[in-house]
C-alpha positions as CSV (number, residue, x, y, z in Angstrom):
1,X,-18.5,-23.8,-31.9
2,X,-21.1,-21.3,-33.2
3,X,-24.4,-20.8,-32.1
4,X,-26.3,-21.6,-35.1
5,X,-24.5,-24.9,-34.4
6,X,-25.7,-25.6,-31.3
7,X,-29.5,-24.9,-32.5
8,X,-28.9,-27.1,-35.1
9,X,-27.7,-30.0,-32.9
10,X,-30.5,-28.7,-30.6
11,X,-32.8,-29.3,-33.6
12,X,-31.4,-32.5,-34.7
13,X,-31.8,-34.1,-31.0
14,X,-35.5,-32.9,-30.8
15,X,-36.3,-34.3,-34.1
16,X,-34.7,-37.9,-33.0
17,X,-37.0,-37.5,-29.9
18,X,-33.7,-37.1,-27.4
19,X,-34.9,-33.9,-26.0
20,X,-37.9,-32.0,-25.5
21,X,-38.5,-28.4,-26.3
22,X,-40.6,-26.4,-24.3
23,X,-41.4,-22.6,-24.4
24,X,-43.8,-21.2,-22.1
25,X,-45.7,-18.0,-22.9
26,X,-43.0,-15.4,-22.8
27,X,-40.4,-17.5,-22.1
28,X,-37.1,-18.2,-24.2
29,X,-37.2,-21.7,-25.7
30,X,-35.3,-24.5,-23.4
31,X,-34.6,-28.1,-24.1
32,X,-35.1,-31.3,-21.7
33,X,-33.8,-34.5,-21.4
34,X,-37.3,-36.1,-19.9
35,X,-38.8,-37.4,-22.6
36,X,-41.3,-40.5,-23.2
37,X,-43.7,-39.0,-20.9
38,X,-46.2,-36.5,-20.5
39,X,-45.4,-34.3,-17.8
40,X,-46.2,-31.1,-17.4
41,X,-44.5,-28.0,-16.2
42,X,-45.0,-25.1,-13.6
43,X,-43.9,-22.0,-14.1
44,X,-43.3,-18.8,-11.4
45,X,-44.7,-15.7,-12.9
46,X,-42.1,-13.8,-10.4
47,X,-38.5,-15.0,-11.3
48,X,-39.6,-17.4,-14.0
49,X,-38.0,-20.7,-12.7
50,X,-39.7,-23.7,-14.4
51,X,-39.9,-27.3,-12.8
52,X,-41.7,-30.5,-14.0
53,X,-44.9,-31.9,-12.9
54,X,-46.0,-35.3,-13.3
55,X,-49.8,-35.8,-14.6
56,X,-52.4,-35.3,-11.8
57,X,-54.7,-38.1,-12.5
58,X,-54.9,-40.5,-15.1
59,X,-52.9,-42.4,-18.4
60,X,-51.5,-39.9,-20.9
61,X,-52.7,-37.7,-22.6
62,X,-53.9,-36.9,-18.8
63,X,-56.6,-34.8,-20.0
64,X,-59.5,-35.9,-22.6
65,X,-61.0,-32.9,-24.5
66,X,-64.6,-32.8,-24.8
67,X,-64.7,-33.1,-28.8
68,X,-61.1,-34.0,-30.1
69,X,-62.6,-32.8,-33.9
70,X,-61.7,-36.5,-35.3
71,X,-57.6,-35.9,-34.0
72,X,-56.2,-38.8,-32.6
73,X,-54.4,-37.2,-29.2
74,X,-51.2,-38.5,-28.0
75,X,-50.1,-35.5,-25.6
76,X,-51.7,-33.2,-23.7
77,X,-49.6,-29.6,-22.9
78,X,-50.4,-28.1,-19.8
79,X,-48.4,-25.2,-17.8
80,X,-49.0,-24.1,-14.7
81,X,-48.4,-20.4,-13.4
82,X,-48.2,-19.5,-10.1
83,X,-45.2,-18.0,-7.6
84,X,-42.6,-20.0,-6.6
85,X,-41.9,-20.8,-2.6
86,X,-38.8,-18.6,-2.6
87,X,-40.4,-15.5,-4.1
88,X,-44.0,-16.5,-2.1
89,X,-41.7,-16.0,0.8
90,X,-39.2,-13.4,-0.1
91,X,-42.7,-11.0,-0.6
92,X,-44.3,-11.9,2.4
93,X,-41.3,-10.6,4.5
């Protein structure tokens, strides 16, 4: 199987709504099977680990913009940045 074939399948799965493509700034694209909800992600600045984070408050899209400029908002993308527990504990040793 070629690398291109894998990317073609991932693109098709994303288009069909079976997987979700995420790409935090500075990271390569990743794909996850958790779709259909509006969860967010937390990213470690040290090691690059990524974890899912449920919406903090409210119904999706979780955030209401002060001015939607006429758009019908159906999703809000939030990325929390920090340091994971492993990187935090190893830095304090």
